[in-house]
C-alpha positions in Angstrom: 129.8 43.8 163.9 127.2 46.1 162.3 124.7 45.6 165.1 127.3 46.4 167.7 128.3 49.7 166.0 124.6 50.7 165.8 124.2 49.9 169.6 127.3 52.0 170.3 126.0 54.9 168.3 122.7 54.8 170.1 124.4 54.8 173.5 126.8 57.6 172.5 123.8 59.6 171.2 122.0 59.3 174.5 125.0 59.8 176.8 126.7 62.6 174.9 123.3 64.2 174.0 124.3 64.2 170.3 121.6 64.5 167.6 120.7 61.1 166.1 121.0 62.3 162.5 124.7 62.7 163.2 125.4 59.5 165.2 123.1 57.2 163.2 123.8 58.7 159.8 120.1 59.5 159.3 118.9 62.3 156.9 117.8 65.5 158.4 114.9 67.1 156.4 113.7 70.6 156.9 110.6 71.7 155.0 109.1 75.1 154.6 105.5 74.3 153.8 105.2 72.5 150.4 107.6 74.9 148.6 111.1 74.3 149.9 113.0 71.3 151.3 116.5 71.1 152.7 118.0 67.6 153.0 121.2 66.8 154.8 123.2 63.6 155.2 122.4 62.0 151.8 124.9 59.9 149.9 124.2 61.1 146.3 121.5 62.0 143.8 120.3 58.9 141.9 117.6 60.5 139.8 116.3 64.0 139.2 113.6 65.5 137.1 111.1 68.4 137.5 108.7 65.8 139.1 110.9 63.5 141.1 114.2 63.5 143.2 115.7 60.3 144.4 118.5 60.4 146.9 120.7 57.6 148.2 120.8 57.3 152.0 123.0 55.3 154.2 120.1 53.0 154.7 117.8 53.0 151.7 116.6 55.9 149.5 114.5 59.1 149.8 112.0 59.8 147.1 110.5 63.2 146.7 107.7 63.8 144.2 106.1 67.0 143.2 105.8 69.6 140.5 108.2 72.2 139.1 111.0 70.8 141.3 114.4 72.6 141.0 117.6 71.9 142.8 118.7 75.4 144.0 121.9 74.2 145.7 123.7 70.9 146.0 126.7 70.0 148.1 128.3 66.6 148.8 125.8 65.8 151.6 123.2 68.6 151.3 120.5 69.5 148.8 118.2 72.5 148.6 115.0 71.6 146.6 112.3 74.1 145.6 109.0 73.5 143.9 105.7 72.0 145.1 106.4 68.9 147.1 103.5 66.5 147.1 105.0 63.3 148.5 108.1 62.2 150.5 108.8 58.5 150.7 111.5 56.5 152.5 112.5 53.3 150.6 114.2 50.8 152.7 116.7 48.5 151.0 
């Protein structure tokens, strides 16, 4: 069932010209240099410190490492992170 729904989402994305981050429930990440990061479509904050942010995604986790990290804004599916971003890692579960 899961594979069929993924196929349907891919087809809908192509035919309807919808962005894949919406149809495939993927995160959308916008970075301004190393200093600011805007992440959409996450499922919750798992861990946060001034050196690390770990977000739950629909498929896996997103790990952001850096220095002087601060969450400037947080909404149910969006996070605005500021600081010096050194590393962004997708962890597949």
